[in-house]
Backbone as CSV, one residue per row, in Angstrom:
resi,resn,N_x,N_y,N_z,CA_x,CA_y,CA_z,C_x,C_y,C_z
1,MET,112.072,-3.991,142.474,111.823,-4.011,143.916,111.010,-2.784,144.337
2,TYR,111.343,-1.621,143.765,110.635,-0.392,144.131,109.172,-0.476,143.726
3,VAL,108.904,-0.993,142.507,107.526,-1.140,142.043,106.777,-2.115,142.938
4,ARG,107.433,-3.205,143.331,106.790,-4.191,144.197,106.423,-3.577,145.543
5,GLN,107.300,-2.744,146.082,107.012,-2.086,147.357,105.820,-1.149,147.236
6,ARG,105.737,-0.419,146.128,104.615,0.501,145.927,103.306,-0.263,145.794
7,LEU,103.332,-1.388,145.060,102.128,-2.197,144.907,101.718,-2.810,146.242
8,SER,102.688,-3.252,147.026,102.385,-3.819,148.340,101.737,-2.779,149.242
9,ALA,102.246,-1.544,149.184,101.662,-0.467,149.989,100.231,-0.176,149.555
10,LEU,99.970,-0.224,148.247,98.623,0.015,147.733,97.671,-1.077,148.191
11,VAL,98.107,-2.339,148.103,97.273,-3.458,148.540,96.966,-3.340,150.028
12,TYR,97.987,-2.997,150.810,97.786,-2.839,152.256,96.753,-1.751,152.538
13,THR,96.834,-0.645,151.812,95.889,0.455,152.013,94.466,0.022,151.701
14,LEU,94.282,-0.686,150.591,92.947,-1.148,150.212,92.406,-2.158,151.215
15,GLU,93.268,-3.046,151.709,92.836,-4.016,152.715,92.418,-3.307,153.998
16,TYR,93.157,-2.269,154.363,92.824,-1.516,155.571,91.456,-0.861,155.425
17,ILE,91.220,-0.276,154.272,89.929,0.372,154.034,88.800,-0.639,154.142
18,ALA,88.976,-1.793,153.509,87.929,-2.813,153.499,87.630,-3.320,154.905
19,CYS,88.664,-3.512,155.714,88.476,-4.041,157.065,87.925,-2.989,158.018
20,ALA,88.350,-1.759,157.845,88.002,-0.722,158.812,86.607,-0.165,158.611
21,SER,86.064,-0.270,157.413,84.758,0.336,157.148,83.969,-0.526,156.180
22,LYS,83.216,-1.482,156.710,82.476,-2.416,155.871,81.334,-1.734,155.134
23,ARG,80.914,-0.569,155.608,79.789,0.131,154.984,80.202,0.880,153.722
24,MET,81.486,0.887,153.402,81.993,1.742,152.340,82.001,1.008,150.992
25,PRO,81.031,1.222,150.124,81.072,0.600,148.802,82.022,1.366,147.894
26,LEU,83.009,0.672,147.336,83.964,1.358,146.476,83.372,1.660,145.111
27,PHE,82.464,0.787,144.639,81.884,0.974,143.324,80.381,0.718,143.387
28,ARG,79.677,1.299,142.461,78.246,1.077,142.362,77.986,-0.227,141.613
29,LYS,77.101,-1.063,142.168,76.805,-2.337,141.521,76.049,-2.110,140.217
30,GLU,76.486,-2.797,139.179,75.795,-2.750,137.895,74.705,-3.814,137.864
31,PHE,75.073,-5.065,138.115,74.095,-6.138,138.272,74.771,-7.323,138.942
32,VAL,73.948,-8.205,139.519,74.449,-9.350,140.270,73.887,-10.622,139.671
33,MET,74.761,-11.601,139.449,74.345,-12.924,139.004,74.563,-13.899,140.156
34,SER,74.240,-15.145,139.930,74.303,-16.124,141.011,75.705,-16.278,141.578
35,HIS,76.712,-16.156,140.741,78.080,-16.374,141.193,79.009,-15.219,140.832
36,GLU,78.453,-14.116,140.332,79.282,-12.985,139.927,78.592,-11.670,140.284
37,THR,79.403,-10.654,140.520,78.897,-9.300,140.720,79.670,-8.364,139.810
38,PHE,78.965,-7.501,139.103,79.596,-6.557,138.185,79.396,-5.135,138.717
39,TYR,80.467,-4.331,138.616,80.439,-2.972,139.134,80.794,-1.982,138.036
40,GLN,80.234,-0.804,138.164,80.660,0.302,137.316,81.987,0.837,137.828
41,ASP,82.858,1.226,136.913,84.118,1.864,137.287,83.917,3.373,137.205
42,PRO,83.816,4.063,138.341,83.534,5.505,138.303,84.669,6.333,137.716
43,TYR,85.865,5.730,137.638,87.019,6.474,137.139,87.339,6.154,135.685
44,ALA,86.527,5.319,135.061,86.768,4.966,133.665,86.674,6.210,132.785
45,GLY,87.614,6.333,131.872,87.591,7.458,130.949,87.984,8.776,131.567
46,LEU,88.636,8.734,132.726,89.020,9.985,133.388,89.909,10.842,132.494
47,ALA,90.824,10.196,131.784,91.753,10.938,130.923,91.036,11.614,129.763
48,ASP,89.807,11.170,129.457,89.057,11.739,128.334,88.063,12.806,128.785
49,GLN,88.148,13.228,130.035,87.177,14.170,130.581,87.401,15.612,130.131
50,GLY,88.529,15.862,129.467,88.762,17.213,128.964,89.727,17.989,129.835
51,SER,89.315,19.175,130.236,90.205,20.084,130.956,90.522,19.562,132.355
52,LEU,91.563,20.123,132.946,91.924,19.768,134.316,90.780,20.070,135.268
53,GLN,90.130,21.210,135.085,88.988,21.578,135.921,87.906,20.503,135.853
54,THR,87.625,20.002,134.649,86.590,18.988,134.463,86.987,17.673,135.107
55,ARG,88.254,17.293,134.980,88.713,16.032,135.563,88.664,16.085,137.089
56,LEU,89.074,17.207,137.662,89.005,17.342,139.115,87.554,17.335,139.600
57,ALA,86.671,17.967,138.837,85.252,17.964,139.202,84.695,16.548,139.166
58,HIS,85.121,15.763,138.174,84.674,14.372,138.072,85.162,13.565,139.275
59,LEU,86.416,13.757,139.654,86.960,13.052,140.813,86.231,13.453,142.095
60,TYR,85.918,14.731,142.211,85.181,15.201,143.391,83.799,14.553,143.450
61,HIS,83.151,14.430,142.296,81.845,13.767,142.243,81.967,12.315,142.703
62,CYS,83.025,11.623,142.259,83.237,10.233,142.672,83.445,10.137,144.180
63,LEU,84.190,11.078,144.734,84.429,11.068,146.177,83.135,11.267,146.943
64,ARG,82.296,12.163,146.469,81.033,12.434,147.166,80.041,11.288,147.030
65,GLU,80.254,10.421,146.034,79.443,9.208,145.956,79.698,8.327,147.175
66,GLN,80.918,8.388,147.702,81.269,7.613,148.886,80.946,8.367,150.174
67,PHE,81.221,9.657,150.179,81.063,10.467,151.396,80.320,11.753,151.034
68,ALA,79.010,11.715,151.145,78.182,12.837,150.695,78.428,14.106,151.494
69,SER,78.925,13.977,152.712,79.116,15.159,153.554,80.477,15.814,153.385
70,ILE,81.285,15.331,152.436,82.467,16.097,152.036,81.965,17.133,151.040
71,GLU,81.784,18.350,151.507,81.058,19.358,150.738,81.960,20.419,150.125
72,ARG,83.256,20.228,150.248,84.184,21.161,149.609,85.505,20.463,149.337
73,PHE,86.046,20.725,148.157,87.365,20.235,147.761,88.069,21.373,147.049
74,SER,89.302,21.656,147.436,90.038,22.726,146.769,91.511,22.362,146.653
75,VAL,92.152,22.986,145.675,93.576,22.789,145.425,94.243,24.159,145.379
76,ALA,95.234,24.351,146.222,96.061,25.560,146.187,97.414,25.180,145.605
77,LEU,97.776,25.792,144.495,99.052,25.492,143.849,100.147,26.389,144.414
78,TYR,101.352,25.838,144.464,102.470,26.553,145.087,103.368,27.169,144.035
79,ASP,103.644,28.454,144.193,104.584,29.186,143.349,105.877,29.345,144.145
80,GLU,106.873,28.549,143.785,108.120,28.545,144.550,108.841,29.886,144.477
81,ASP,108.786,30.538,143.332,109.499,31.809,143.170,109.002,32.873,144.141
82,ASN,107.690,32.880,144.377,107.100,33.892,145.258,106.705,33.342,146.627
83,ASP,106.970,32.044,146.847,106.595,31.391,148.104,105.113,31.608,148.403
84,THR,104.279,31.440,147.357,102.859,31.745,147.475,102.008,30.521,147.160
85,LEU,100.974,30.324,147.966,99.943,29.331,147.689,98.710,30.065,147.183
86,ALA,98.223,29.649,146.011,97.042,30.282,145.424,95.963,29.230,145.212
87,ASN,94.783,29.504,145.727,93.660,28.575,145.615,93.108,28.640,144.190
88,MET,93.558,27.706,143.344,93.242,27.760,141.921,91.989,26.977,141.547
89,TYR,91.691,25.919,142.289,90.536,25.077,141.966,89.719,24.871,143.232
90,SER,88.435,25.164,143.147,87.578,25.048,144.318,86.221,24.495,143.903
91,PHE,85.772,23.474,144.604,84.504,22.826,144.301,83.685,22.773,145.585
92,ASP,82.482,23.345,145.511,81.623,23.449,146.687,80.188,23.335,146.204
93,GLU,79.371,22.636,146.949,77.987,22.421,146.538,77.185,23.721,146.490
94,THR,77.632,24.744,147.194,76.906,26.019,147.198,77.657,27.113,146.455
95,GLY,78.698,26.734,145.703,79.483,27.716,144.966,80.894,27.777,145.501
96,PRO,81.855,28.185,144.662,83.256,28.204,145.085,83.507,29.159,146.243
97,VAL,84.234,28.670,147.228,84.605,29.463,148.401,86.115,29.663,148.391
98,LEU,86.541,30.896,148.525,87.969,31.247,148.608,88.727,30.995,147.309
99,LYS,88.047,30.835,146.190,88.768,30.663,144.933,89.542,31.944,144.626
100,GLY,90.819,31.792,144.315,91.675,32.934,144.066,92.383,33.450,145.304
101,TYR,92.044,32.896,146.460,92.688,33.322,147.709,94.168,32.957,147.676
102,GLU,95.023,33.877,148.103,96.468,33.641,148.114,97.033,33.895,149.504
103,ALA,98.116,33.171,149.802,98.807,33.367,151.081,100.269,32.995,150.918
104,LYS,101.121,33.719,151.599,102.539,33.383,151.634,102.727,32.175,152.555
105,LEU,103.454,31.182,152.069,103.635,29.977,152.867,104.303,30.286,154.202
106,TRP,105.265,31.196,154.191,105.996,31.485,155.423,105.114,32.132,156.480
107,GLU,103.943,32.636,156.051,103.040,33.277,157.001,102.097,32.279,157.679
108,VAL,102.039,31.053,157.169,101.097,30.052,157.696,101.900,28.911,158.315
109,GLN,102.127,29.001,159.608,102.996,28.040,160.289,102.459,26.617,160.196
110,SER,101.134,26.449,160.289,100.560,25.100,160.255,100.838,24.413,158.923
111,LEU,100.788,25.165,157.819,101.092,24.580,156.516,102.584,24.315,156.375
112,GLN,103.399,25.201,156.898,104.844,24.965,156.875,105.186,23.655,157.575
113,ASP,104.531,23.397,158.695,104.790,22.165,159.443,104.408,20.936,158.623
114,LEU,103.290,21.008,157.901,102.865,19.879,157.074,103.851,19.631,155.945
115,VAL,104.331,20.701,155.341,105.297,20.566,154.251,106.590,19.940,154.761
116,THR,107.019,20.351,155.935,108.263,19.831,156.506,108.152,18.357,156.862
117,THR,107.023,17.978,157.452,106.855,16.603,157.924,106.230,15.677,156.890
118,GLY,105.477,16.263,155.929,104.741,15.443,154.979,103.478,14.847,155.567
119,ASN,103.094,15.301,156.756,101.916,14.755,157.425,100.618,15.264,156.806
120,ILE,99.549,14.543,157.103,98.191,14.952,156.749,97.521,15.441,158.027
121,ARG,96.873,16.577,157.937,96.267,17.182,159.130,94.750,17.060,159.076
122,VAL,94.176,16.548,160.154,92.724,16.469,160.294,92.310,17.382,161.445
123,VAL,91.443,18.323,161.148,90.876,19.190,162.190,89.438,18.735,162.404
124,HIS,89.154,18.232,163.593,87.838,17.647,163.856,86.769,18.707,164.103
125,ASP,87.162,19.848,164.632,86.213,20.945,164.842,86.970,22.255,164.645
126,MET,86.742,22.883,163.502,87.495,24.083,163.148,87.203,25.255,164.076
127,ARG,86.108,25.184,164.826,85.800,26.268,165.761,86.862,26.376,166.852
128,GLN,87.565,25.271,167.098,88.629,25.292,168.103,89.821,26.125,167.642
129,LEU,89.928,26.336,166.321,91.061,27.097,165.796,90.945,28.586,166.084
130,ARG,89.776,29.031,166.507,89.595,30.458,166.792,90.469,30.921,167.945
131,THR,90.923,29.995,168.757,91.798,30.355,169.875,93.238,30.534,169.420
132,ASP,93.535,30.109,168.171,94.882,30.253,167.627,95.016,31.601,166.923
133,VAL,96.051,31.721,166.106,96.277,32.953,165.351,95.117,33.165,164.372
134,PRO,94.515,34.363,164.312,93.409,34.620,163.387,93.800,34.311,161.945
135,SER,92.854,33.737,161.198,93.118,33.340,159.818,91.911,33.670,158.959
136,GLU,92.136,34.434,157.890,91.047,34.752,156.963,90.492,33.482,156.345
137,HIS,91.382,32.543,156.018,90.980,31.279,155.412,90.020,30.523,156.330
138,THR,90.410,30.347,157.586,89.573,29.617,158.540,88.285,30.366,158.836
139,ASP,88.366,31.671,159.043,87.175,32.462,159.365,86.150,32.403,158.236
140,THR,86.620,32.443,156.989,85.702,32.383,155.847,84.995,31.038,155.787
141,LEU,85.738,29.961,156.002,85.134,28.630,155.971,84.138,28.449,157.114
142,LEU,84.476,28.937,158.294,83.551,28.850,159.422,82.271,29.631,159.140
143,ALA,82.406,30.783,158.517,81.235,31.593,158.187,80.325,30.890,157.188
144,GLN,80.909,30.005,156.374,80.131,29.235,155.404,79.572,27.947,156.012
145,GLY,79.844,27.737,157.287,79.270,26.580,157.971,80.146,25.348,158.027
146,PHE,81.371,25.424,157.516,82.255,24.255,157.550,82.803,24.061,158.961
147,ARG,82.954,22.794,159.332,83.354,22.489,160.704,84.580,21.578,160.803
148,SER,84.825,20.735,159.836,85.978,19.835,159.915,86.729,19.854,158.597
149,SER,88.004,19.450,158.655,88.834,19.560,157.455,89.933,18.511,157.434
150,VAL,90.386,18.233,156.222,91.583,17.425,155.983,92.490,18.249,155.080
151,THR,93.749,18.370,155.450,94.723,19.130,154.668,95.875,18.217,154.295
152,MET,96.192,18.174,152.986,97.221,17.260,152.481,98.198,18.011,151.588
153,PRO,99.470,18.074,151.952,100.455,18.681,151.054,100.734,17.761,149.875
154,VAL,100.928,18.338,148.708,101.284,17.569,147.509,102.769,17.791,147.250
155,ILE,103.562,16.773,147.494,105.011,16.868,147.345,105.456,15.884,146.277
156,ASN,106.173,16.381,145.295,106.605,15.556,144.174,108.098,15.734,143.971
157,HIS,108.841,14.630,144.019,110.302,14.672,143.890,110.925,15.647,144.889
158,GLY,110.393,15.628,146.106,110.959,16.441,147.171,110.562,17.900,147.153
159,LYS,109.718,18.301,146.210,109.314,19.705,146.111,107.811,19.851,146.338
160,LEU,107.446,20.914,147.037,106.040,21.209,147.256,105.406,21.693,145.959
161,ARG,104.306,21.061,145.578,103.575,21.464,144.373,102.252,22.146,144.695
162,GLY,101.704,21.822,145.842,100.430,22.416,146.208,99.911,21.816,147.499
163,VAL,98.722,22.238,147.879,98.058,21.723,149.071,96.603,21.456,148.708
164,MET,96.087,20.306,149.150,94.704,19.941,148.873,93.906,19.978,150.171
165,PHE,92.660,20.445,150.049,91.794,20.589,151.220,90.461,19.882,150.975
166,LEU,89.974,19.197,151.993,88.626,18.638,152.002,87.921,19.176,153.239
167,ASN,86.651,19.545,153.076,85.904,20.102,154.210,84.517,19.494,154.301
168,SER,84.029,19.423,155.537,82.664,18.985,155.797,81.998,19.983,156.730
169,ARG,80.694,20.093,156.608,79.947,20.943,157.529,79.598,20.205,158.824
170,LYS,80.061,18.978,158.948,79.853,18.200,160.168,81.143,18.156,160.980
171,ALA,81.054,18.433,162.259,82.214,18.287,163.135,82.499,16.805,163.354
172,ASP,83.772,16.471,163.569,84.188,15.085,163.824,83.762,14.141,162.699
173,TYR,83.777,14.636,161.486,83.295,13.822,160.363,84.354,12.854,159.843
174,PHE,85.602,13.254,159.821,86.644,12.467,159.161,87.227,11.423,160.114
175,THR,86.794,10.173,159.937,87.329,9.067,160.718,88.640,8.590,160.099
176,GLU,89.367,7.767,160.835,90.647,7.279,160.318,90.489,6.490,159.014
177,PRO,89.524,5.559,158.898,89.356,4.857,157.616,89.041,5.804,156.462
178,MET,88.246,6.845,156.737,87.929,7.814,155.694,89.171,8.563,155.245
179,VAL,90.023,8.916,156.206,91.242,9.652,155.860,92.157,8.787,155.004
180,VAL,92.234,7.495,155.312,93.036,6.584,154.489,92.500,6.558,153.063
181,TYR,91.185,6.438,152.914,90.568,6.429,151.586,90.808,7.760,150.872
182,CYS,90.602,8.859,151.586,90.767,10.183,150.981,92.213,10.433,150.561
183,THR,93.159,9.878,151.315,94.564,10.036,150.956,94.865,9.348,149.634
184,LEU,94.363,8.134,149.478,94.549,7.413,148.218,93.891,8.175,147.073
185,TRP,92.686,8.663,147.307,91.969,9.453,146.297,92.746,10.724,145.962
186,ALA,93.330,11.364,146.972,94.053,12.619,146.756,95.265,12.423,145.854
187,HIS,95.932,11.283,145.971,97.065,11.019,145.086,96.597,10.919,143.635
188,LEU,95.428,10.320,143.421,94.875,10.254,142.067,94.542,11.654,141.564
189,ALA,93.951,12.480,142.429,93.626,13.853,142.038,94.892,14.660,141.757
190,ALA,95.910,14.480,142.590,97.158,15.230,142.408,97.828,14.891,141.090
191,ASN,97.707,13.636,140.665,98.311,13.234,139.394,97.742,14.012,138.218
192,GLN,96.538,14.547,138.368,95.916,15.280,137.266,96.665,16.570,136.959
193,PHE,97.232,17.223,137.978,97.991,18.446,137.680,99.497,18.236,137.747
194,LEU,99.936,17.118,138.332,101.368,16.816,138.299,101.789,16.267,136.943
195,HIS,100.848,15.603,136.262,101.140,15.001,134.964,100.074,15.444,133.960
196,PRO,100.184,16.651,133.431,99.179,17.180,132.502,99.129,16.384,131.207
197,THR,97.997,16.473,130.521,97.836,15.792,129.247,98.687,16.467,128.175
198,GLU,98.858,15.776,127.046,99.630,16.347,125.940,98.993,17.644,125.445
199,GLU,97.671,17.684,125.426,96.973,18.896,124.978,97.251,20.066,125.912
200,GLU,97.248,19.804,127.225,97.523,20.865,128.193,98.960,21.338,128.101
201,LEU,99.885,20.402,127.839,101.281,20.783,127.649,101.439,21.663,126.418
202,ALA,100.719,21.315,125.343,100.787,22.102,124.118,100.217,23.501,124.335
203,GLN,99.117,23.577,125.092,98.518,24.881,125.378,99.459,25.740,126.212
204,GLY,100.145,25.093,127.176,101.094,25.827,128.000,102.259,26.350,127.194
205,ALA,102.730,25.546,126.224,103.852,25.963,125.390,103.457,27.116,124.477
206,SER,102.226,27.076,123.963,101.785,28.123,123.044,101.557,29.449,123.750
207,SER,101.291,29.386,125.074,101.039,30.625,125.816,102.327,31.300,126.264
208,ASN,103.453,30.591,126.153,104.748,31.161,126.551,105.383,31.955,125.415
């Protein structure tokens, strides 16, 4: 029953995406015949892409095939012992922004609220945040020209594992259908570090 509910939710999400945004091609057409259409699978071989960094970069490339103006993707991993979020993976068309940036979760009320509620936050114009509490994170992104954002907490088995960020240099860029698509994509991206490969597990064991 639980598996059926999860599959039903996935089907509903895909149907919503298809109905809400007809312009959104999920896959690139390979070739078309009179009664058939064949598509490339952009996610094929994802598990064979190598390192976690490489797999996340591949997923980011796939996302930008759909939405070219998503110009930044980053993952901040959560250290429960120190209550710290550290920006470990950052992908930006002009170079990594804020990679290595750290913040105490208790110091960022907006992120605490997302963790508590499990909500996804869309900021349509980040310039409006300047009226709130000053933030090095926001100020740095604004200085780089970013204007809108999506923030998604990664919660697994009731525990916070990290936070994922998507940014665009266009204000009001993230529509509701896009956020639905990005949420589904984010779960796929999160699985890359929630469920490491056997090789990554072996490397982690050897480093301990």
